[in-house]
N, CA, C and O atoms as a DFTB+ gen file, in Angstrom:
276 C
 N C O
     1  1       0.865      -1.224      -0.005
     2  2      -0.033       0.047       0.113
     3  2       0.891       1.256       0.012
     4  3       1.897       1.322       0.720
     5  1       0.569       2.205      -0.849
     6  2       1.539       3.326      -0.889
     7  2       1.098       4.434       0.188
     8  3       0.047       4.338       0.822
     9  1       1.904       5.374       0.315
    10  2       1.716       6.330       1.511
    11  2       0.326       7.091       1.353
    12  3      -0.334       7.391       2.348
    13  1      -0.057       7.367       0.149
    14  2      -1.217       8.146      -0.180
    15  2      -2.466       7.215       0.168
    16  3      -3.506       7.683       0.629
    17  1      -2.283       5.891      -0.084
    18  2      -3.424       5.076       0.162
    19  2      -3.609       4.815       1.725
    20  3      -4.708       4.552       2.214
    21  1      -2.449       4.911       2.451
    22  2      -2.422       4.750       3.935
    23  2      -3.173       5.966       4.428
    24  3      -4.129       5.855       5.195
    25  1      -2.725       7.141       3.976
    26  2      -3.450       8.357       4.489
    27  2      -4.849       8.309       4.137
    28  3      -5.663       8.600       5.013
    29  1      -5.242       7.994       3.012
    30  2      -6.618       7.884       2.579
    31  2      -7.440       6.979       3.405
    32  3      -8.574       7.308       3.751
    33  1      -6.894       5.822       3.742
    34  2      -7.442       4.884       4.761
    35  2      -7.535       5.424       6.061
    36  3      -8.545       5.238       6.740
    37  1      -6.433       6.169       6.525
    38  2      -6.556       6.773       7.810
    39  2      -7.726       7.829       8.060
    40  3      -8.463       7.870       9.044
    41  1      -7.732       8.647       6.986
    42  2      -8.582       9.779       6.944
    43  2     -10.124       9.052       7.056
    44  3     -10.938       9.409       7.907
    45  1     -10.371       8.059       6.135
    46  2     -11.755       7.411       6.084
    47  2     -11.969       6.788       7.549
    48  3     -13.086       6.960       8.037
    49  1     -11.089       6.137       8.243
    50  2     -11.270       5.755       9.573
    51  2     -11.485       6.744      10.563
    52  3     -12.358       6.514      11.400
    53  1     -10.764       7.943      10.627
    54  2     -11.106       8.903      11.545
    55  2     -12.497       9.584      11.252
    56  3     -13.242       9.935      12.167
    57  1     -12.786       9.741       9.980
    58  2     -13.948      10.318       9.704
    59  2     -15.285       9.446      10.137
    60  3     -16.333       9.975      10.508
    61  1     -15.079       8.060      10.031
    62  2     -16.004       7.208      10.581
    63  2     -16.277       7.231      12.129
    64  3     -17.391       7.140      12.644
    65  1     -15.146       7.360      12.751
    66  2     -14.973       7.486      14.158
    67  2     -15.673       8.841      14.572
    68  3     -16.466       8.923      15.510
    69  1     -15.311       9.834      13.811
    70  2     -15.838      11.287      14.213
    71  2     -17.452      11.183      14.092
    72  3     -18.185      11.700      14.935
    73  1     -17.883      10.553      13.102
    74  2     -19.171      10.565      12.873
    75  2     -20.100       9.648      13.844
    76  3     -21.318       9.758      13.988
    77  1     -19.240       8.725      14.468
    78  2     -19.963       7.930      15.497
    79  2     -20.067       8.604      16.859
    80  3     -20.674       8.104      17.807
    81  1     -19.506       9.638      16.886
    82  2     -19.531      10.440      18.243
    83  2     -20.855      11.286      18.252
    84  3     -21.407      11.644      17.212
    85  1     -21.284      11.553      19.416
    86  2     -22.536      12.394      19.558
    87  2     -22.130      13.811      19.475
    88  3     -20.926      14.027      19.331
    89  1     -22.950      14.819      19.545
    90  2     -22.529      16.314      19.253
    91  2     -21.530      16.699      20.241
    92  3     -20.549      17.366      19.913
    93  1     -21.744      16.294      21.481
    94  2     -20.784      16.729      22.481
    95  2     -19.297      16.225      22.155
    96  3     -18.321      16.974      22.153
    97  1     -19.263      14.906      21.890
    98  2     -17.873      14.277      21.335
    99  2     -17.451      14.843      20.216
   100  3     -16.231      14.942      20.078
   101  1     -18.232      15.290      19.279
   102  2     -17.613      15.864      18.124
   103  2     -17.091      17.348      18.346
   104  3     -16.127      17.812      17.738
   105  1     -17.814      18.012      19.255
   106  2     -17.275      19.496      19.708
   107  2     -15.844      19.297      20.378
   108  3     -14.893      20.042      20.138
   109  1     -15.798      18.230      21.228
   110  2     -14.652      18.006      22.070
   111  2     -13.497      17.691      21.105
   112  3     -12.394      18.220      21.243
   113  1     -13.777      16.821      20.129
   114  2     -12.742      16.479      19.117
   115  2     -12.351      17.437      18.275
   116  3     -11.189      17.432      17.870
   117  1     -13.252      18.414      17.872
   118  2     -12.864      19.527      17.072
   119  2     -11.930      20.639      17.889
   120  3     -10.953      21.242      17.444
   121  1     -12.536      20.734      19.249
   122  2     -11.618      21.544      20.085
   123  2     -10.186      20.969      20.194
   124  3      -9.220      21.724      20.084
   125  1     -10.046      19.732      20.395
   126  2      -8.708      19.144      20.546
   127  2      -7.939      19.259      19.102
   128  3      -6.733      19.500      19.047
   129  1      -8.601      19.098      18.152
   130  2      -7.820      19.234      16.812
   131  2      -7.376      20.831      16.561
   132  3      -6.294      21.138      16.060
   133  1      -8.316      21.726      16.961
   134  2      -7.897      23.139      16.774
   135  2      -6.679      23.487      17.743
   136  3      -5.727      24.202      17.429
   137  1      -6.868      22.869      18.958
   138  2      -5.745      23.284      19.936
   139  2      -4.454      22.636      19.396
   140  3      -3.387      23.245      19.471
   141  1      -4.536      21.462      18.878
   142  2      -3.208      20.984      18.366
   143  2      -2.656      21.691      17.090
   144  3      -1.447      21.815      16.895
   145  1      -3.632      22.156      16.214
   146  2      -3.129      22.965      15.129
   147  2      -2.519      24.292      15.667
   148  3      -1.493      24.747      15.162
   149  1      -3.129      24.876      16.643
   150  2      -2.585      26.102      17.225
   151  2      -1.192      26.005      17.676
   152  3      -0.310      26.813      17.383
   153  1      -1.027      24.744      18.562
   154  2       0.168      24.499      19.253
   155  2       1.398      24.101      18.147
   156  3       2.577      24.428      18.277
   157  1       0.881      23.392      17.141
   158  2       1.928      23.208      16.088
   159  2       2.288      24.417      15.284
   160  3       3.413      24.441      14.785
   161  1       1.493      25.402      15.100
   162  2       1.837      26.583      14.445
   163  2       2.706      27.539      15.205
   164  3       3.514      28.303      14.677
   165  1       2.449      27.423      16.618
   166  2       3.282      28.198      17.542
   167  2       4.622      27.582      17.650
   168  3       5.604      28.321      17.724
   169  1       4.754      26.288      17.665
   170  2       6.145      25.650      17.712
   171  2       6.750      25.988      16.491
   172  3       7.805      26.622      16.536
   173  1       6.195      25.630      15.253
   174  2       6.976      25.908      14.035
   175  2       7.275      27.378      13.855
   176  3       8.240      27.676      13.151
   177  1       6.608      28.255      14.372
   178  2       6.899      29.777      14.282
   179  2       8.092      30.023      15.212
   180  3       8.982      30.810      14.888
   181  1       8.109      29.333      16.399
   182  2       9.142      29.520      17.334
   183  2      10.550      29.033      16.887
   184  3      11.599      29.572      17.240
   185  1      10.448      27.892      16.026
   186  2      11.611      27.103      15.563
   187  2      12.220      28.121      14.512
   188  3      13.433      28.328      14.497
   189  1      11.370      28.740      13.648
   190  2      11.734      29.727      12.638
   191  2      12.422      30.982      13.266
   192  3      13.497      31.456      12.897
   193  1      11.630      31.439      14.271
   194  2      12.310      32.641      14.861
   195  2      13.595      32.445      15.571
   196  3      14.454      33.325      15.522
   197  1      13.769      31.411      16.186
   198  2      14.874      31.126      17.034
   199  2      15.927      30.194      16.435
   200  3      15.800      28.977      16.571
   201  1      17.000      30.743      15.753
   202  2      17.936      29.859      15.230
   203  2      19.169      29.609      16.078
   204  3      20.150      28.968      15.701
   205  1      19.018      30.175      17.247
   206  2      20.161      30.027      18.255
   207  2      20.139      28.773      18.993
   208  3      19.051      28.238      19.209
   209  1      21.324      28.195      19.442
   210  2      21.225      26.941      20.174
   211  2      21.059      27.252      21.645
   212  3      21.517      28.309      22.079
   213  1      20.427      26.391      22.451
   214  2      20.089      26.822      23.844
   215  2      21.438      26.865      24.677
   216  3      22.430      26.178      24.431
   217  1      21.311      27.769      25.684
   218  2      22.576      28.002      26.409
   219  2      22.818      26.746      27.321
   220  3      21.894      26.183      27.907
   221  1      24.033      26.378      27.391
   222  2      24.302      25.235      28.147
   223  2      23.990      25.425      29.743
   224  3      24.218      26.503      30.291
   225  1      23.534      24.474      30.344
   226  2      23.243      24.561      31.657
   227  2      24.512      24.599      32.551
   228  3      25.477      23.878      32.296
   229  1      24.490      25.492      33.651
   230  2      25.588      25.573      34.504
   231  2      25.237      24.732      35.714
   232  3      24.160      24.716      36.310
   233  1      26.471      23.950      36.004
   234  2      26.201      23.096      37.431
   235  2      26.389      24.022      38.561
   236  3      27.160      24.981      38.568
   237  1      25.557      23.618      39.582
   238  2      25.546      24.445      40.795
   239  2      26.816      24.657      41.308
   240  3      27.019      25.680      41.961
   241  1      27.793      23.773      41.099
   242  2      29.263      23.950      41.609
   243  2      30.050      24.995      41.060
   244  3      31.021      25.505      41.619
   245  1      29.534      25.338      39.786
   246  2      30.207      26.393      39.004
   247  2      29.761      27.654      39.457
   248  3      30.461      28.661      39.365
   249  1      28.550      27.642      39.975
   250  2      27.922      29.068      40.414
   251  2      28.784      29.730      41.572
   252  3      29.313      29.071      42.467
   253  1      28.860      31.025      41.458
   254  2      29.503      31.697      42.720
   255  2      28.662      31.463      43.832
   256  3      27.465      31.247      43.638
   257  1      29.162      31.479      45.032
   258  2      28.684      31.234      46.165
   259  2      27.165      32.009      46.526
   260  3      26.196      31.483      47.074
   261  1      27.290      33.377      46.050
   262  2      26.001      34.134      46.167
   263  2      24.926      33.574      45.415
   264  3      23.794      33.578      45.899
   265  1      25.182      33.018      44.109
   266  2      24.051      32.548      43.376
   267  2      23.559      31.141      43.715
   268  3      22.503      30.669      43.294
   269  1      24.460      30.495      44.546
   270  2      23.893      29.192      44.902
   271  2      22.735      29.174      45.916
   272  3      21.951      28.226      45.959
   273  1      22.647      30.184      46.689
   274  2      21.664      30.314      47.737
   275  2      20.346      30.603      47.220
   276  3      19.397      30.743      47.991
């Protein structure tokens, strides 16, 4: 089975599952999908905006005494 056939089968399965939900379940599923779409867009825009590598974490032992408190 090709990648597009697998995708088509998955979409058909999700569609059937979605239609089997009652109105409240469908609203909840749509809310989750919208939230995931928003989170994905935020993460991808953050990756584009930040091309820097994260700062290395300093160990407590390397901190000055005043900063360890």
